[in-house]
N, C-alpha and C positions, 0 to 999 in steps of 0.2 A: 589208362596211365595212372601210375601211383601218385598219390598226393604227397607233396613235400612235407616232411616232418617239421614241426614248428622250430626246432633247434637248428635246422639247416636252411632257413630262409635267409635272404640277404641281410635283412635288418638284424636278425638274431646272431648271425655269424659276425657281422660288423661290431655288434655290441660285445661279443666274446673277445674279439681281437682288441678292441679299445680297452676293455677291462684288464686284459692280460698285459697290455702295454702300460697302463696306469699302475698296476700292481708291481710290475717288474721295475719300472722307473722308481717307484717309491721304495722298494726293497733294496735297490742299488744306491739309494740316497741321491738320485739325480733330480734336481728341481729345475723348474722353468726360470729363466732369467726374467725378473719383473719388468725389465726395460726392453725386452725383445718384442718384436711385432707378432711373432708366431710362437705357439706352444710346441713343446717337444712332440706331443701327440700329433699335432697337425703336420709336422715335418715327417714323422714316421709314416703317417697315413698317406702323405703325398708321395713318399718313396714307394709305398705299396701300390699306389695308383700308377706310377711309372711302369711297374711290372705288369699290373693287371691290364692296362691299355696297350702294353707291348711297345712302348716308345723305345727307339733304339738308343737314346741317350737322354741325359737330364736336359741338355740344350734343346732337343726336339720337344720335350715335355714343356719346357719354359716357353718356347715359341707358340705351341698350341694353346697354352694357358693365356698368353697375352693376346693372341690373334683370333681365337675361335671361342665364340660364346658357348658352344656345346661342351668344350673342355671345362670351362669354368662352372657351368651348370652341373656336369657330371661329378666334378670334385666336391661341389657343395652338397648335392643331393645323394649321390651314391656313397661317398666317403665321409660325409658330414664334417668336412673341413671348413672351419670358420673363416680363416684367412689362408690364401694360397701362397706359400713361399716360392721364391724364384729358385733356379737351380743352384746358385751360389749359396743361398741361405740353407737349402736342404743339405747340401754337401757339408757346409761348415758345422751345422747342428749335429748331423748324423755321425760325423767324424769324431765328435766328443763322447759319443755313447760307446761303451766297451762292447766288442763283438759277442761276449758271453751273454749279454742281455738278449740279443737276438736269438741265440741258441736256446735260452730258457723260454722265450716266446714260442718258438717252433715246437719245443717239447711239450709245453702246456697245451698248445693247439692240437697236437697229435693225441695227447691224453684225452682231450675233450672228444675227439672223434671216436676213440676207443670206448669211452664211457657211453657214448650215444649209439654205439654198435653200428657205425657207418659201414 
């Protein structure tokens, strides 16, 4: 079995995604609200977790987050989310971020794959 290249380990991919999010938010001039409980990055990463864990809705994600220790542990350990926002907080925060930012994130990630010759 082939060994995974260092750039494609979970931690390396997660760091690539987080740096891409930080750079895109900074380039778009989107800053965290200093009075908010959660950062924009935590909300975006929580949204990514919803898709990664294949939750059918934000509500089901929120129920798992509240009722199951495995969900909280996975969010903290796998996605390095400091504080886990609820479904309403995710929705409210992500709705304020322009869709073009997500397109740029995907393009940057695909470019990373091409450069690494995946």
